[in-house]
C-alpha positions as CSV (number, residue, x, y, z in Angstrom):
1,M,46.7,-9.6,-26.9
2,Q,43.2,-10.5,-28.2
3,K,43.2,-13.6,-25.8
4,T,44.4,-11.6,-22.9
5,D,41.4,-9.0,-23.4
6,E,39.0,-12.0,-23.7
7,L,40.3,-13.7,-20.4
8,A,40.0,-10.0,-18.6
9,E,36.4,-9.7,-19.8
10,E,35.7,-13.2,-18.5
11,A,37.1,-12.5,-15.1
12,E,35.1,-9.2,-14.8
13,E,31.8,-11.2,-15.7
14,A,32.9,-13.7,-13.0
15,V,33.3,-11.1,-10.4
16,A,30.2,-9.4,-11.5
17,V,27.9,-12.3,-11.0
18,P,28.4,-12.7,-7.2
19,A,27.8,-9.1,-7.0
20,V,24.5,-9.7,-8.4
21,A,23.7,-12.5,-6.3
22,D,24.7,-10.5,-3.3
23,E,22.1,-8.0,-4.1
24,A,19.3,-10.4,-4.6
25,P,18.4,-10.8,-0.9
26,V,18.3,-6.9,-0.4
27,R,15.5,-6.9,-3.0
28,G,13.7,-9.8,-1.2
29,R,13.8,-8.1,2.2
30,P,10.2,-7.4,3.6
31,P,8.9,-3.9,3.5
32,W,9.3,-3.2,7.1
33,P,7.8,0.5,7.0
34,L,4.6,-1.0,5.4
35,L,4.3,-3.7,8.3
36,F,5.0,-1.6,10.9
37,G,2.9,1.4,9.5
38,P,-0.4,-0.1,10.2
39,A,0.7,-1.4,13.7
40,L,1.9,2.1,14.9
41,L,-1.6,3.5,13.5
42,A,-3.6,0.9,15.2
43,G,-2.9,2.4,18.7
44,P,-4.5,5.6,18.0
45,V,-7.4,4.3,16.3
46,L,-8.0,1.9,19.0
47,L,-7.9,4.8,21.5
48,L,-10.5,6.9,19.4
49,L,-12.8,3.9,19.1
50,S,-12.7,3.2,22.8
51,R,-13.6,6.8,23.6
52,W,-16.4,6.4,21.0
53,L,-17.7,3.1,22.5
54,D,-17.7,4.7,26.1
55,E,-20.2,7.2,24.8
56,P,-23.8,6.9,26.7
57,A,-25.4,5.9,23.6
58,M,-23.0,3.2,22.6
59,Q,-23.1,1.9,26.0
60,A,-27.0,1.5,25.8
61,W,-26.5,0.1,22.3
62,R,-24.2,-2.5,23.5
63,T,-26.5,-3.3,26.6
64,V,-29.6,-3.8,24.4
65,C,-27.7,-5.8,21.7
66,L,-26.1,-8.1,24.3
67,A,-29.6,-8.5,26.4
68,I,-31.4,-9.5,23.2
69,T,-28.7,-12.1,22.3
70,V,-28.4,-13.6,25.5
71,Q,-32.0,-13.7,26.2
72,A,-32.7,-15.5,23.0
73,L,-29.7,-17.7,23.0
74,P,-30.7,-20.5,25.4
75,F,-34.0,-20.8,23.4
76,L,-32.1,-21.1,20.0
77,L,-29.8,-23.7,21.6
78,L,-33.1,-25.6,22.7
79,G,-34.5,-25.3,19.5
80,T,-31.4,-26.3,17.5
81,A,-31.0,-29.4,19.7
82,L,-34.6,-30.2,19.4
83,S,-34.1,-30.0,15.5
84,G,-31.2,-32.3,15.7
85,A,-32.8,-34.7,17.7
86,I,-35.9,-34.9,15.3
87,N,-33.3,-35.1,12.5
88,A,-31.5,-38.0,13.9
89,F,-33.9,-40.0,16.2
90,V,-37.4,-39.6,15.0
91,P,-38.5,-41.5,12.1
92,A,-40.6,-39.8,9.4
93,R,-43.5,-42.0,9.7
94,V,-44.1,-40.6,13.0
95,F,-45.0,-37.2,11.6
96,S,-47.2,-38.8,8.9
97,R,-49.1,-40.5,11.7
98,A,-49.5,-37.6,14.0
99,L,-50.8,-35.2,11.7
100,P,-54.1,-35.6,9.5
101,R,-53.3,-36.4,5.9
102,R,-55.2,-33.6,4.5
103,P,-53.1,-30.3,4.8
104,V,-56.1,-28.1,5.5
105,L,-56.8,-30.1,8.7
106,A,-53.1,-30.6,9.5
107,V,-52.5,-26.7,9.7
108,P,-54.8,-26.2,13.0
109,V,-53.5,-29.5,14.4
110,A,-49.9,-28.3,14.0
111,G,-50.8,-24.6,15.4
112,V,-52.3,-26.5,18.6
113,A,-49.1,-28.7,18.9
114,G,-47.2,-25.4,19.4
115,V,-48.0,-25.6,23.4
116,V,-45.4,-28.6,23.6
117,L,-42.2,-26.2,22.7
118,P,-41.5,-23.8,25.8
119,G,-39.3,-21.6,23.5
120,C,-39.0,-18.4,21.6
121,E,-39.2,-17.7,17.8
122,C,-35.5,-18.4,17.8
123,A,-36.2,-22.0,18.6
124,S,-39.1,-22.5,16.3
125,V,-37.4,-21.7,13.0
126,P,-34.8,-24.5,13.0
127,V,-37.6,-26.9,14.2
128,A,-40.0,-26.0,11.5
129,N,-37.2,-26.6,9.0
130,S,-36.3,-30.0,10.4
131,L,-40.1,-30.9,10.2
132,I,-40.3,-29.7,6.5
133,R,-37.1,-31.9,5.9
134,R,-38.8,-34.8,7.5
135,G,-41.9,-34.6,5.2
136,V,-44.3,-32.4,7.1
137,T,-46.2,-30.0,4.8
138,P,-44.8,-26.6,4.6
139,A,-48.1,-25.2,5.6
140,A,-48.2,-27.2,8.8
141,A,-44.7,-26.4,9.7
142,F,-45.3,-22.7,9.4
143,A,-48.3,-22.8,11.6
144,F,-46.2,-24.6,14.1
145,L,-43.4,-21.9,13.7
146,L,-45.8,-19.0,14.3
147,S,-47.9,-20.8,17.3
148,A,-45.2,-22.3,19.2
149,P,-43.5,-19.0,20.5
150,A,-46.9,-17.5,21.5
151,V,-49.1,-20.5,23.0
152,N,-46.7,-22.4,25.1
153,P,-47.2,-22.6,28.7
154,V,-44.3,-20.5,29.7
155,V,-45.6,-17.5,27.6
156,L,-49.2,-17.8,28.9
157,T,-48.1,-17.9,32.6
158,A,-45.6,-14.8,32.0
159,T,-48.6,-13.0,30.4
160,A,-50.9,-14.0,33.4
161,I,-48.3,-12.7,35.8
162,A,-47.6,-9.3,33.7
163,F,-51.5,-8.7,33.6
164,P,-52.6,-9.7,37.1
165,G,-56.6,-10.0,37.4
166,S,-57.0,-9.9,33.6
167,P,-57.6,-13.3,32.4
168,A,-59.1,-12.0,29.3
169,M,-55.8,-10.7,28.0
170,V,-54.3,-14.2,28.3
171,L,-57.4,-15.6,26.3
172,A,-57.1,-13.0,23.8
173,R,-53.7,-13.6,23.4
174,L,-54.0,-17.4,23.0
175,L,-57.0,-17.2,20.5
176,A,-55.4,-14.2,18.5
177,S,-52.2,-16.1,18.2
178,L,-53.8,-19.5,17.2
179,A,-56.0,-17.7,14.6
180,T,-52.9,-16.0,13.1
181,A,-50.8,-19.3,12.7
182,S,-53.9,-21.0,11.3
183,V,-54.8,-18.3,8.8
184,M,-51.0,-18.3,7.5
185,G,-50.9,-21.7,7.3
186,W,-53.9,-21.9,4.9
187,L,-52.8,-19.0,3.0
188,W,-49.6,-20.7,2.3
189,L,-51.8,-23.7,1.0
190,W,-53.6,-21.4,-1.1
191,L,-51.0,-18.8,-2.4
192,G,-47.6,-20.4,-1.5
193,R,-45.3,-21.2,-4.1
194,D,-42.4,-23.9,-4.1
195,E,-39.9,-21.4,-5.6
196,W,-40.3,-19.0,-2.8
197,L,-39.2,-21.7,-0.1
198,R,-35.5,-22.7,-0.3
199,P,-34.6,-24.5,2.7
200,S,-31.0,-24.5,3.7
201,V,-28.9,-27.5,2.4
202,R,-28.0,-29.7,5.4
203,H,-27.6,-33.3,6.6
204,T,-31.0,-34.7,7.4
205,G,-32.4,-37.8,8.3
206,H,-31.0,-41.0,9.6
207,Q,-28.9,-42.9,7.1
208,P,-28.5,-46.7,7.5
209,G,-25.2,-47.6,9.0
210,H,-24.4,-44.1,10.3
211,S,-24.1,-43.4,13.7
212,R,-27.4,-41.3,15.1
213,W,-25.3,-39.4,17.6
214,T,-22.9,-38.2,14.8
215,E,-26.0,-37.1,12.7
216,F,-27.5,-35.2,15.7
217,R,-24.2,-33.5,16.3
218,L,-23.7,-32.5,12.6
219,G,-27.5,-31.3,12.3
220,F,-27.1,-29.4,15.7
221,Q,-23.7,-27.8,14.8
222,H,-25.1,-26.8,11.3
223,D,-28.3,-25.3,12.4
224,F,-26.9,-23.4,15.6
225,L,-23.9,-21.7,13.8
226,H,-26.1,-20.9,10.9
227,A,-29.2,-19.4,13.0
228,G,-27.0,-17.7,15.4
229,G,-25.2,-15.4,13.1
230,F,-28.6,-14.1,11.7
231,L,-29.8,-13.9,15.5
232,V,-26.8,-11.5,16.2
233,V,-27.6,-9.5,13.0
234,G,-31.2,-9.1,14.2
235,A,-30.2,-8.1,17.6
236,M,-28.0,-5.5,16.2
237,A,-30.7,-3.9,14.3
238,A,-33.1,-3.9,17.3
239,A,-30.6,-2.2,19.3
240,T,-29.8,0.5,16.9
241,F,-33.9,1.2,17.0
242,N,-33.7,1.2,20.8
243,V,-30.9,4.0,20.9
244,T,-31.9,6.1,18.0
245,V,-35.7,6.5,18.6
246,P,-36.4,9.2,21.3
247,R,-39.1,8.5,23.9
248,S,-41.1,11.6,22.7
249,V,-41.9,9.4,19.5
250,L,-43.6,6.8,21.5
251,D,-45.8,9.5,23.3
252,L,-47.0,10.8,20.2
253,F,-48.8,7.7,18.9
254,S,-50.5,6.7,22.3
255,G,-53.5,9.1,22.0
256,S,-55.0,7.6,18.8
257,P,-56.6,4.3,19.3
258,W,-55.9,3.1,15.6
259,L,-52.4,4.5,15.3
260,S,-51.5,3.1,18.9
261,V,-52.5,-0.3,17.7
262,L,-50.3,0.0,14.4
263,F,-47.4,1.7,16.0
264,L,-47.2,-1.0,19.0
265,A,-47.2,-3.6,16.2
266,G,-44.6,-2.0,14.4
267,L,-42.6,-1.5,17.6
268,A,-42.8,-5.2,18.5
269,V,-41.2,-6.0,15.0
270,L,-38.3,-3.5,16.0
271,L,-37.6,-4.2,19.6
272,A,-37.3,-7.9,18.9
273,V,-38.2,-8.8,22.6
274,C,-38.3,-12.6,23.3
275,S,-41.9,-14.0,23.6
276,E,-41.2,-15.0,27.2
277,A,-40.5,-11.3,28.3
278,D,-42.7,-9.4,25.8
279,A,-45.7,-9.5,28.2
280,F,-43.8,-7.5,30.8
281,V,-42.8,-5.0,28.2
282,A,-46.4,-4.6,27.2
283,A,-47.6,-4.1,30.7
284,S,-45.0,-1.5,31.1
285,L,-46.6,0.4,28.3
286,S,-49.4,1.8,30.3
287,G,-50.2,4.8,28.2
288,F,-51.5,2.7,25.3
289,S,-54.8,0.8,25.1
290,P,-55.2,-3.0,26.0
291,L,-56.0,-3.6,22.3
292,A,-52.7,-1.9,21.2
293,R,-50.6,-3.9,23.9
294,L,-52.4,-7.1,22.7
295,A,-51.2,-6.5,19.2
296,F,-47.7,-6.0,20.5
297,M,-47.7,-9.5,22.1
298,V,-49.3,-11.3,19.2
299,V,-47.1,-9.6,16.4
300,G,-43.8,-9.8,18.2
301,P,-43.4,-13.6,18.5
302,M,-44.2,-13.9,14.7
303,V,-42.7,-11.0,13.2
304,D,-39.4,-9.4,14.5
305,L,-36.3,-8.5,13.1
306,K,-34.1,-11.3,14.3
307,L,-37.0,-13.7,13.3
308,I,-37.0,-12.1,9.8
309,A,-33.2,-12.5,9.7
310,L,-33.5,-16.1,10.8
311,Q,-36.2,-17.1,8.3
312,A,-34.1,-15.4,5.5
313,G,-31.2,-17.4,6.4
314,T,-33.2,-20.6,6.8
315,F,-35.8,-20.4,4.1
316,G,-34.6,-17.8,1.7
317,R,-35.1,-14.1,1.3
318,A,-37.8,-14.5,-1.0
319,F,-40.0,-16.5,1.5
320,A,-39.0,-14.3,4.5
321,V,-40.1,-11.0,3.0
322,R,-43.6,-12.3,1.8
323,F,-44.2,-14.4,4.7
324,S,-43.3,-11.8,7.2
325,A,-45.4,-9.0,5.6
326,A,-48.6,-11.3,5.4
327,T,-47.9,-12.4,8.9
328,M,-48.0,-8.8,10.0
329,V,-51.3,-7.9,8.5
330,V,-52.9,-11.2,9.7
331,A,-51.5,-10.7,13.1
332,V,-52.9,-7.2,13.4
333,L,-56.4,-8.1,12.1
334,C,-56.8,-11.1,14.4
335,S,-55.7,-9.0,17.5
336,V,-58.1,-6.2,16.5
337,L,-61.1,-8.6,15.9
338,I,-60.6,-10.7,18.9
339,G,-59.2,-8.2,21.3
340,G,-62.2,-5.9,20.3
341,A,-64.5,-8.7,21.3
342,L,-62.8,-9.7,24.6
343,L,-61.1,-6.6,26.1
């Protein structure tokens, strides 16, 4: 009897084991309600979001953001391509021979050399970074960074077209921009610290035995993707300002000469208009004085939201904050002094 009971218990356990095995797949089934829930909720959410995006304010925001990005993208492409070409094809000795050995003299020479790059501030940031990587003193590279978007022939021609019959405005913009670039380069020589400047890590310089075209592709790809993200962030911030600030606020400051200068300088930072187009925007601000409009055109190519974002991503946040604030002050002072004498 005892053996019979033991055999019966073993038979029951043998039957029980398959039952447990059959239940295991049931426990492992995917939680279909949790998977289908978000999918079912996505429809109403997208419907509400589409209605919100169709609001006039959001349509204006999208238009401004897209316009700034599309306007700056070709010049960012030009700048990153030029940066990659300098990185891969130009020997470092070329820059040491082209610029004076003394950094104090190299700064104004680099500022004047900005006329050779017909691009906006988006193009000058990667080029300046490449110049530093190739051995150019940072002060000279920063002078080039500031002057290139403001003194190249395309910008000066656009300024002459936007202000017909006013060659003094073109001359004032040229001199004020060159003065700002040189002063900022000298200030970096005097007060700049290496720990503020942290260039992004990237493949730089030609390596013996490597393909120059491969090095060009790697450098271009890194710079364009890296800077493009910060360009979009700056464009979004500028579009937000355009949509949220009413026109009445602009009219409030146009009556005071000093407030108008400061206001248009700050407006140039927030609007982030490309340097090839900012002269036409300045000309449209007919309610402001010529001095205030000059400050708008001098400050804009050197300090704006997308440029600050690009500088922060390329050289580091510590550099971007200090350099942008100092450039803003110097650009306004140079605009007031030179514009007051010529306009």
